N, C-alpha and C positions, 0 to 999 in steps of 0.2 A: 556617664557622660552628660545625660540630660540634667541630672541633679547638679553637676558642676556648672552647667550653663546658668541654671536658675540661681545658683550661688553667686556667680559673676553679676548677674542682673541685680540681685539683692544688694551686693556690695556697691555697685555703681549708684544705685538709688540712694543708699545710706551716705555715700561720699558726696553726692550732689546736694543732699538735704543738709548736710553739715556745713555747707558753704553756699547757702541759698543766694545770697547777694552776688557772689562771684559767678555762680552758675547762670543766674538770670542775665547778667550783663554780657556773658560770653554768648548766650543764645540770641541776644538782640541783633548781632551782626548777621546771623544766618536768617533770622526773621525778616530783616529789612530786605535782604537780597531775594528771598523766596517770595515776599510780598510784592516786590517790584515786578518780578517775572510773571507772577500770577495775574497781576493787574493788567499788564501789557497783553498777555495772551488772551485773557477773557474779553477785553475790549476789542482787540483786533478780530477775534473770532466772531463777536457780535456784529461788527461792521461787515465782515465778509458774508455773514448769514443774511444780511438785509436783502441783497440782490436775489439770492436763491428763494427767499420767502416771496418776494415780488413776483417772480416767475410762477411760483406755485399758486399764488392768489389770482393770477390772470387766467388760470385754468389749465396751464401746461400746454396750450396749443399755440404758443408763440415762438417765432423764429426771428432772428435778426440777421441782416446782411451787412457786413462791414468791409470797408476797403482793405486790401492787403491780406496776407496770411497771418493769422493769429497763432504764432508758434513761440514767441519770446515769453519768458517767465521771470518772475522775481526781480532781482536787481537789474538784469538785462533789459526787462521791459521798462523799468523806471528810467533807465538811462536813455531809452529811445523816445520818451514822451515829447521832449522839446522838438525833435526833428519831425515827429509824426504830426505835430500840431500845425506845421507849415507845409506838409507834403500835400501834393495834389491828389484828390480822391480818384480812385480807379472806377468808381461807380458812375454810370451814365444814365441819362433820361430813358433811353430804350430799355434798360434793365427793369425799370418800374413797370413798363407796359408788358414786358415778357412775363414778369411774375404774375401780373393780374390775369393773364390768359391761362394760367396753370390750373387744372382741375383740383378742387379742394381748397383753393385759397379763398378766404372770406373777405379780407380787407388788407390793403397795402398802404403804408404811410411812410414817405420819405422824410428825412430830417436833414435840413441844411442849417448849420449852426454858425451864426455871425456874432461878432462882437463889435461894439461901437458906442458912441455917445447916446445915452438914453436920458431924456429929460421930460418931466411933467411940470408941476408947479415947483418941484425941487429936482436937483440932479440925482440920478440913480447911482448906485455904487459902480465903480469902475469894473469893466468886464462883465457887465450884466449881459446874459445870453439872449440873443434874438434868434428864435427858431422859425425858420421858413419851412412850411410843410403844407399839407392838404387837409381838408375837412375830415378825412378818414382817420387822422390821428386820434380824434376823440374816442372812436370806437376801438382802435388798435390798442391804445393804452388804457382804455376804460377811464378817461378823465371825466371828472365831475365838475359841474359849474355851480358856483355860488350865486351868480347873477348873470343875466343876459343870455347870449347864445354863443355858439362856436362859429368858426369860420364858415362862410358860405360862398360858393362860386358865383352866386347871383349878386352878391354885394360888391361894393368897390374894393379894389385891392388895397386901398389905404385904411383898412380896418384892422384891429388887433385885439387879441385876447391876452390878458396879463395875469400873473400870479398874485395871490392876495397880499403877500409880504411886499412885493414891489409896489403894489398900489398904496400900501401904507407908507412906504419909503418916499414916493414921489408926490402923493396927494394927501397923505396924513389920514387916509381912511380906505377901507376896502370897497366902499360904495363909489366906484369910479366909472360906472356906465355913462357914456356920453361925453367924457372928458377927452382931452386931446394929449397924446403923448408923442414926443418928437424922437424919431429913430434915425440917427445919422443925418440929421437935418431935415428929414421928411416927416411931415405931420400925419398922424394916424389917429383915427377915432376909436375909442375903446368900445367894443360891443359885448364883451364878456369878461367875467372875473372868475378864475378857477377856485374850486373848493381847496382848502388847505390840505396838503398831503404830509408835510413834515418828513419828507424823504429826500434830503439833499444828495444822499448816495443812492444811485439807481442805475439800472442797465442802460439808460439812455445817456448817462453822463451829464445830465442837465437837472438843475434844481428848479422844477416847475413853479415853486412858490415864489421864486425871484426872477422869472423869465417873461419874455414877451413872445407871443406866437403870432406870426403874420403868414400871409399866403406866399406860395412859392414865387409868384410873379413879382411880389413886392421884395422878396429876398433877392431875386435876380438883379433888380434895379439897384438895390443897396450894394450888391456885390459886382457892379460894373457889367451886368449882363451875363455873368458866369454862374452856372449851376454847380455848386460844390456839395455833393451829397455825402454826408458823413455816415449815415446809417439808413437802412430801410427796415421798417417793422412790418412783419407779416403775421397775420392771424389766420389760422386754418379753420375749417368748418368743425373739426373735432380733433381730439388727441390721436385718434386711430389713424388719421391720414397724414399726421405730421412728418413722419419719416419718409413717406413716399413724395410729399410735397418738397421736402428738402432735397431729395434726389433730383427731382424735376427742375428745381431752382438752379442747382449746380450745373446741370446739363444746359439749361437755357442761357445762363450767364457765360458759360464757357464758349458757347456759340457766339454770343455778342462780343466777347473779348478775344476772339480768334484763337481759342484754345489756351489762352494764358490765365492760369489760376491766380489772379491778382485780387482775389476777394475771399471772404470767409462767410459761410452760412452756419450759424450757431443756434442751438436750442438747449433748453433745460439747464443743467449745471454748467455747460459749456459757455453759456452767456455770462455766467457769474465768474468764470475761471479767471479772466484777466484781472478783474477787480480783486478776487480772493487772493491771487498770487501776489499782487502788488501790496496788499495789506500784510500778507505773510512775510514778504521781504522786509517791509518796514518794521514789523513786529520783531523779526529775527535780529535786525541790527540794534534796535532799542533794547531788546532782551539781553543781547550780548554786552551792551554797555552797562545794563543794570546788574549783570552777573559780576562786575567788578567788586560790588559790595559783598558778594559771596566769598571772594578771595580774601577780602579783609576780614570777614567773619570767620573763615577757615583759619587764618593766621591767629585769630583770637582764640579759637579752639586749641590749636597747637600750643600756644603760649601757656594757656591755663592748664593743659595737660602736662606740660613740662614742669610746671610749678607743683602739680599734684604728685608727679613722679619724685621730685626732689623732697617733698614733704613726707612721703611715705616710703622712703628708702629702707628704713628698719622693717616696715611691714613686709616689703618685697623679700628682704633677707629671711625673715621668719617663714614666709610661704615656701621659698625655695629650699630652706632647711628641712621642712617637713615633707618635701617630695613634690612640690609644684614644678612642673616643667616650664621651659621657655614659652611654649605655645600657650600654657595656662595663663602666664603673666600677660602675654600679648592679648589674648582674649579678654582678660579682665579690664585692661585699660582701653582696649578698642571698643568694647561695649559701652564703657563710660563715655567715650568720645561720641559714639552713635547716639546715646541718650541726648547729648547736648544738641547735635545737628538735627536729628529727626524731630526732637521737641521744638526746636526753632523753626523747622520746615513746616510742621503742622500749624503752628501759630502763624507763620507767614502766609500760608495758604488761606487761612480763615480771614486774616487782616487784608490780604490781597483782594479777596472777593468783596469784602466790605468797602474797600477803597473803590473798586471797579463800579459797584452799584452806586456809591456816592457820586463819582464822576459822571456816571451815565445820566444822573438827573439833569445835567447841563447839556446833554447830547440828545440826539434823536433816535438812539438805539440802546438796547440793553446788552450787558455782558452775556456771554454764552457759557453755560455749564457743560463740561465734558470730562470724561474719564482721562483723556490724554493730558489735560492740564493738571489733574490731581497726580497722575503718574509722573509727570515732569517734576512736580514739587517734591515728591517722595524720593525719586531717583537722584535728583540733584542734592537733596539733603544727605542721602546715604553716601554718595560719592565724596562729598565734602567731609563727612565724618571719617570715612576710611582714609582718604588722601592725607588729611591733616592730623589724624589721630594715630596713624601707623607709625610714624617716626618716634613719638614719645612712648608708644607701647613697646616698640623694639628696643629702645634705649632702656626701658625698665627691665625688660627680659634679659638684657646683656649684663646687668649688675652682678657683680661677684657676691655671692651670699655671705661670705665671711666678712668682706669689707662693709657690706650693708648692715650686718648685725653689730658691727662696732660703732655705728652711728646712733647716738642716743638723742631723744627729743630734748 
């Protein structure tokens, strides 16, 4: 039995070699499909990994409090984003004070994110984020300054810290200390410029390189006196007390909210989960679209195998005449189909990663390597080879040996 399989493999290799051009063109369809899927999965995995890496780099002793219960996933979460953007936050000012009083909490920084007209010497891009927060954000997020200083309660509320890219956009230079930037019609003096982070995707949902940071008092004025807290960042004294602090935060906020669990306290991988699931949903949809090319490639495999069966009718008759069973004939042509699909799959996997790394040079993250992506590439190739190669193989096995022998080249 083992020798027979090796014989089938040898025959498949010889058959494909005898028609190199035809075999290559047939494999191209599989290669394109697998390469597309590999590129999409590698890039989406790299994007999802960014947030998890950020949390680890912060020391693992970070928790975030967000309004609402984080339960939605994937496409459901994507569909809810527009409504959440305009929803009133359930977090209140007393929540910040309650968290500060908890043992083990080192620093607490609320984030109130506003959008509006931002103008320096030039207009900033639309929807430039204005972050109203407290001086503790510098320590909570370990923000680094390129020039100047961070927010200070002893300074006027009309001071601001801006991202380096925003400074270039509105002033043409990162050296923007002392310049005036207008936020929703209110003039603010720039006292600091952040160090470039190149992390537009992060657990705060804000690209600090393109953002303006102002005091909470200034944010309230710009928001018509309303304090709309989108997130509270909490840093604990150590990783060891993080779980206990999270328990205490939940209890304290439940008291503030009269027992209504209309908030979420997240840490570790849970902070990255909404972002990861969103990217996974997007990747799933785009990969499904890319898989259409696999169907086209599979039809190409079926077509070429049917041609091969027709060309080798006499060979099939001879094999059956000397004792080959139907299962032997099926195995012979199915292995040939698998050669085409798996060969195209391996080439697609390699090309897919080359494309992913090429595309990543224009992005702020790198594609991720994982055995799951390799497994997807191989399994998809095998499935295509079996599905589209089975019909030609069965058709070959059903040929009558006497009729087949009568056909001459």
